[in-house]
N, C-alpha and C positions, 0 to 999 in steps of 0.2 A: 850682947853676948848670946851665943847660940846654946840652946839646950841640946842634949845628946841625941834627941830624935829629930831635930830640925835639919832640913836640907834645903839647898837653893833649888830653884826651879830647874836650872841647868843640870844639877846632879840627879834630880828626880827623872827628868826626861832621858838622860843618858842611861840610867838604870832601867827604865821602862823599855827603851829600845834594845838594850842588851838582853833583858829577860825574855822578850818576845822575838828575839833574833831579827830585828828590823834594822839594826844599825848598818849592816852591809848595804841594804837597799838605799838608805839615806846617803851613804858615801858614794854609791854608784850614781845616784841622781846628781849629787854635787859635781862629780867628775864629768858627767855628760853636759851639765850646765857650763862647765869651764871650757868646753871644746872651742867655742867661738873666740874666747879670749886667747887661748893658747894657739889655735890654728890660724887665727886672723880672719878678718872680714871677708877677704876674697875667697878663701877656702870654704868658709862657712856658707857663702852664697851658693857654692857648688856641692854642698852637703845636703843630701835628700833625706837620709834616715840615719839614726845613730842609736845603738843599743848595746848592752853588755850581756854576755852569756858565758858562763864558766870561765870567768876572769879574762875573757877576750872582748875587746871593744870592736864592734862591727860598725863600719862607717861606709854608707853608700855615697859614692862620689859620682856626680853626673858627667864629669869630663874625663875621658880615658887618658888624656895626656897628663892631667893633674893627678889622677890616680897613680900613674906610673911614677911621676916625680915624688909623690908622697911616700911611695914604697921605700925610697931610699932614706927617709927620715923617720922610720917607724920607731926605732929605739929612742931617739931623741924625744919624739912625741910621747911615748909611754912614760918616760922619766918626767917630762914637764907636766903631764896630766896628773900623775901620781903626786908629784911635788906640790901641785896647786891645791891639793886638799890634805896634804901631810899624811897620806895613807897609801899603802901599796894595794890598790884595788884591781888593777889590770896587769897582765903579763905580756900581752900581745895586742896589736891592732891588725884587723883584717879589713882591707879595703874591698868593697863589693860593688 
């Protein structure tokens, strides 16, 4: 039986992250980590850099042809990435 002031470790960590406004950074890191799984191995091999700034995911693709093809799948990728972490972290993908 829990006493009124007892919390699970998960609850404490969640509270800590929210208090210090670190939760968004954690979600962003999870989303970036899921890029390889969502985009696939071939695209990941051609991904040079990936970061999030102001709810935009910036992805540097080393192949111009692949960058062009991916531009047609932006909305699908945004949805899949957000769904992979059950949070709406990004609104747009920018291929650079």
